[in-house]
C-alpha atoms as one frame of an Amber mdcrd trajectory, in Angstrom:
protein
 133.901  -5.608 -42.435 137.581  -7.105 -41.703 138.268  -9.947 -43.989 139.387
 -13.306 -42.778 143.374 -13.481 -43.364 145.515 -16.537 -43.346 148.425 -15.855
 -40.510 152.042 -15.819 -41.360 154.020 -18.845 -39.903 156.436 -17.045 -38.190
 155.355 -15.168 -35.623 151.207 -14.981 -35.993 150.158 -12.461 -33.155 152.651
 -10.147 -30.527 150.549  -8.535 -27.772 151.853  -5.865 -25.545 149.408  -4.533
 -22.821 149.999  -0.798 -21.475 148.432   1.004 -18.659 146.040   3.290 -19.687
 147.868   6.424 -19.232 149.464   9.038 -21.590 152.905   7.935 -20.814 152.586
   4.698 -22.390 151.428   5.352 -25.422 154.981   5.867 -26.726 155.769   2.145
 -25.944 152.621   1.059 -28.155 154.221   3.512 -30.693 157.264   1.628 -30.599
 156.138  -1.561 -30.483 154.016  -1.770 -33.268 157.177   0.132 -35.059 159.164
  -2.771 -34.586 156.821  -5.266 -35.682 156.225  -3.466 -38.693 159.705  -2.614
 -39.563 160.523  -6.483 -38.835 157.898  -7.391 -41.910 159.317  -5.005 -44.009
 156.851  -1.953 -44.179 158.323   1.278 -45.344 159.384   4.145 -43.373 156.596
   6.163 -44.511 153.946   2.987 -44.012 155.630   2.519 -40.313 155.537   6.315
 -39.577 151.383   6.021 -40.589 150.914   2.800 -38.082 152.701   4.705 -35.355
 150.245   7.454 -35.830 147.164   5.513 -35.997 148.496   3.729 -32.843 148.878
   6.576 -31.083 145.540   8.495 -32.116 144.002   4.696 -31.093 145.574   4.471
 -27.971 144.940   8.054 -27.018 141.333   8.026 -27.941 141.040   4.809 -25.412
 142.728   6.973 -22.646 140.179   9.983 -23.519 136.903   7.679 -24.030 137.295
   4.688 -22.159 136.437   5.328 -18.316 137.342   3.087 -15.877 139.925   1.128
 -18.019 142.749   0.263 -16.193 144.627  -0.901 -19.326 144.669  -0.845 -23.207
 145.802  -4.056 -24.936 147.622  -4.091 -28.558 147.512  -6.535 -30.489 149.584
  -7.360 -34.068 148.490  -9.735 -36.248 150.812 -10.779 -38.793 149.717 -11.622
 -42.410 150.777 -12.426 -46.003 149.489  -9.024 -47.377 150.132  -6.654 -44.354
 149.308  -6.324 -40.751 146.508  -6.015 -38.559 146.678  -4.230 -35.056 143.351
  -4.112 -32.757 143.305  -1.920 -30.122 141.230  -2.864 -26.917 140.252  -0.864
 -23.680 138.182  -2.079 -21.017 135.602   0.836 -19.826 132.640   2.281 -21.110
 133.535   4.646 -23.832 132.308   5.968 -27.082 129.328   4.244 -28.955 130.751
   2.638 -32.256 127.010   3.867 -34.446 127.751   6.738 -33.547 131.356   6.720
 -35.215 130.534   5.174 -38.059 127.421   7.281 -38.702 129.507  10.111 -38.782
 130.563  11.990 -41.743 134.380  11.114 -41.933 135.324  12.851 -45.014 136.141
  16.304 -43.255 138.473  16.524 -39.788 136.384  17.807 -37.044 137.632  19.091
 -33.436 137.145  16.149 -30.960 137.243  14.001 -34.313 140.438  14.064 -35.603
 141.924  10.870 -34.363 139.195   8.919 -36.291 139.794  10.692 -39.283 143.153
  10.366 -39.100 143.218   6.699 -38.695 140.617   6.120 -41.460 142.885   7.883
 -43.666 146.124   6.685 -42.845 145.294   2.439 -42.290 143.340   0.636 -45.519
 141.118  -1.266 -43.356 139.119   0.281 -40.043 136.708  -1.324 -37.563 135.094
  -0.267 -34.457 133.169  -2.760 -32.107 131.508  -1.859 -28.874 131.353  -4.396
 -26.372 128.450  -2.829 -23.790 129.982  -4.510 -20.606 133.576  -5.023 -21.713
 135.103  -1.951 -23.909 135.850  -1.233 -27.635 137.975  -2.890 -29.634 139.369
  -1.190 -32.572 140.775  -3.020 -35.504 142.985  -2.088 -38.396 144.692  -3.552
 -40.916 147.488  -1.769 -43.013 148.956  -3.529 -46.167 152.251  -3.334 -47.825
 153.016  -1.173 -50.487 150.199   1.652 -49.526 152.739   4.441 -48.731 150.464
   6.479 -51.609 147.958   7.003 -48.955
């Protein structure tokens, strides 16, 4: 479960909305990389963040039927960065994702495996009529993952 955190004073939240199409995933990666660079994450951490966001957006595009857009929200905290990826479609059930053994990658589940391996905290929430919300948190100084 995500813990409450104190929001940074300078830029508490950045939101990017992209069409739910593969050609727009690069914009989400670039936006997150820009925020992470401004926060002074190192190169390896930024690469992890970009990959996790790309996987999250790709999953949303593939599994969130009837979703026209994806909303990526970055929240800046003193200890790291929280990224939320939200779609507005009917997608995969969170219970199935949570109960799956994520210790080993498998065909069709590599994105979830990578996200969990790259980020410090990951939480899925499916809202029956309004889509899926994936919240991820990356702490500073965690390039050893």
